[in-house]
matplotlib code that plots the C-alpha trace (Angstrom):
import matplotlib.pyplot as plt

x = [-42.5, -44.9, -42.9, -44.1, -42.1, -40.7, -39.1, -40.4, -40.4, -43.9, -43.9, -45.5, -48.4, -49.0, -48.6, -50.9, -53.8, -53.0, -53.3, -56.7, -58.2, -57.3, -58.2, -61.5, -62.0, -61.2, -58.2, -55.8, -53.5, -53.1, -52.7, -50.4, -48.2, -48.3, -47.6, -44.6, -43.4, -43.9, -41.5, -38.9, -38.9, -38.0, -40.7, -42.0, -45.2, -47.5, -49.8, -52.4, -51.3, -50.6, -54.2, -55.7, -53.9, -55.4, -58.7, -58.7, -57.8, -60.0, -62.9, -62.0, -61.7, -58.2, -57.5, -53.8, -52.8, -54.3, -52.4, -48.9, -49.2, -49.7, -46.8, -44.9, -46.0, -44.6, -41.1, -41.1, -41.4, -44.7, -46.8, -50.6, -52.9, -56.7, -57.9, -55.5, -56.6, -60.2, -60.7, -58.3, -60.5, -63.5, -62.0, -61.1, -64.4, -66.1, -63.2, -64.2, -61.7, -63.0, -60.1, -57.4, -59.8, -59.6, -55.6, -55.6, -57.6, -55.1, -51.9, -53.6, -53.5, -49.7, -49.3, -49.9, -53.1, -56.1, -59.2, -62.3, -66.0, -66.0, -63.1, -65.6, -68.7, -66.7, -65.7, -68.9, -70.9, -68.4, -68.9, -72.5, -72.5, -70.4, -72.9, -69.3, -71.0, -68.4, -66.0, -68.5, -68.2, -64.5, -64.6, -67.1, -64.6, -62.2, -64.2, -64.0, -60.4, -60.2, -63.2, -65.7, -68.9, -71.7, -73.8, -77.6, -76.0, -73.6, -76.1, -78.7, -75.6, -74.6, -78.2, -79.8, -78.4, -79.0]
y = [65.4, 64.5, 62.3, 58.9, 55.5, 57.8, 60.2, 63.2, 66.2, 68.5, 71.4, 74.9, 74.1, 70.9, 72.3, 75.3, 72.9, 70.5, 73.9, 74.9, 71.6, 71.7, 75.2, 74.6, 71.5, 73.9, 71.3, 74.1, 71.8, 70.3, 73.5, 74.4, 71.7, 72.0, 75.8, 74.8, 72.2, 74.6, 77.6, 74.7, 73.8, 77.2, 77.3, 80.7, 81.2, 83.5, 85.9, 84.4, 81.2, 83.9, 84.7, 81.0, 80.5, 83.8, 83.2, 79.7, 81.0, 83.7, 81.2, 79.3, 82.6, 82.3, 85.5, 85.6, 82.9, 84.8, 87.8, 85.9, 84.9, 88.3, 89.2, 86.3, 87.3, 91.0, 89.5, 87.3, 89.9, 89.3, 92.4, 92.1, 93.1, 94.4, 90.8, 90.4, 93.0, 92.9, 89.2, 90.1, 92.9, 91.0, 88.3, 90.8, 92.1, 88.3, 87.5, 90.7, 92.6, 95.6, 98.0, 95.7, 96.0, 99.8, 99.8, 97.2, 99.8, 102.7, 100.5, 99.9, 103.3, 103.9, 100.9, 101.2, 99.0, 101.7, 100.9, 100.2, 100.1, 96.3, 97.5, 100.2, 98.1, 95.5, 98.5, 100.1, 97.0, 95.5, 98.7, 98.8, 95.5, 96.6, 99.8, 102.0, 104.9, 107.6, 106.8, 106.7, 110.4, 110.4, 107.0, 108.8, 111.4, 108.6, 107.3, 111.0, 110.8, 107.4, 108.0, 105.8, 106.5, 106.1, 103.4, 102.8, 99.2, 101.5, 104.0, 101.4, 100.4, 103.6, 104.6, 101.9, 102.1, 105.6]
z = [-84.6, -86.9, -89.1, -90.2, -91.1, -94.3, -92.0, -94.0, -92.7, -92.3, -94.2, -93.3, -95.2, -93.2, -90.2, -90.6, -91.8, -88.4, -86.5, -88.3, -87.6, -83.9, -83.5, -85.0, -82.6, -79.6, -78.8, -77.7, -76.2, -79.5, -81.4, -78.9, -79.7, -83.4, -83.2, -81.1, -83.0, -86.0, -84.1, -83.3, -87.2, -88.0, -90.4, -91.0, -89.4, -91.5, -89.6, -89.9, -88.0, -85.3, -85.6, -85.7, -82.2, -80.8, -81.8, -80.6, -77.3, -77.1, -78.4, -75.1, -73.4, -72.3, -72.8, -71.2, -73.7, -76.8, -75.5, -75.3, -79.2, -79.8, -77.7, -79.4, -82.8, -82.3, -80.9, -83.7, -86.3, -87.3, -87.8, -86.0, -88.5, -88.4, -87.6, -84.7, -83.3, -83.9, -82.5, -79.4, -78.6, -78.7, -77.0, -73.9, -73.5, -73.7, -70.8, -69.0, -69.5, -71.1, -70.3, -72.0, -74.5, -74.8, -74.4, -77.5, -79.8, -78.4, -79.2, -82.7, -83.2, -82.6, -85.4, -89.2, -88.6, -88.8, -87.0, -89.1, -88.8, -87.5, -84.7, -83.3, -83.5, -81.5, -78.9, -78.6, -78.4, -75.9, -73.6, -73.9, -72.4, -69.4, -69.5, -70.3, -71.9, -70.8, -73.7, -76.6, -77.5, -77.7, -79.7, -82.1, -82.3, -83.0, -85.8, -87.7, -87.6, -89.2, -91.4, -90.3, -90.7, -88.1, -89.8, -88.2, -86.4, -84.5, -83.7, -82.3, -80.2, -79.0, -78.1, -76.8, -73.0, -73.0]

ax = plt.figure().add_subplot(projection="3d")
ax.plot(x, y, z, "-o")
ax.set_aspect("equal")
plt.show()
């Protein structure tokens, strides 16, 4: 409990500030403790707090912990947003899990969250790091479905390895 001698109960804003600071300091043990305390206090966790936690785990390459937060988020009835998916996709590529990243892109397309230009940039950049060129044609077709334009940066990423 974070109470002082005045027996005050921290509110959501206090927890969120402390969690954000802990994640910025890459102190995920402290962030996890605060996150757990906030949940036990039955305070509402906004999407941004889940995103902060999973971003922190991605930053220290603990993608399994980030994916656990993602699952908790859904279990708690909090809808993942574009930031959630983009952060996890990036984390999966950093953690050498390109298939999981592609799975997240596929999962994303079954929700109300549509992939955007950044999503495709992250996926194509990650795939290029692993030399996974076979998925590019499919992804370019998907980009057209979502009205995502092929900009010069994506063009460079696509063709730098061919």
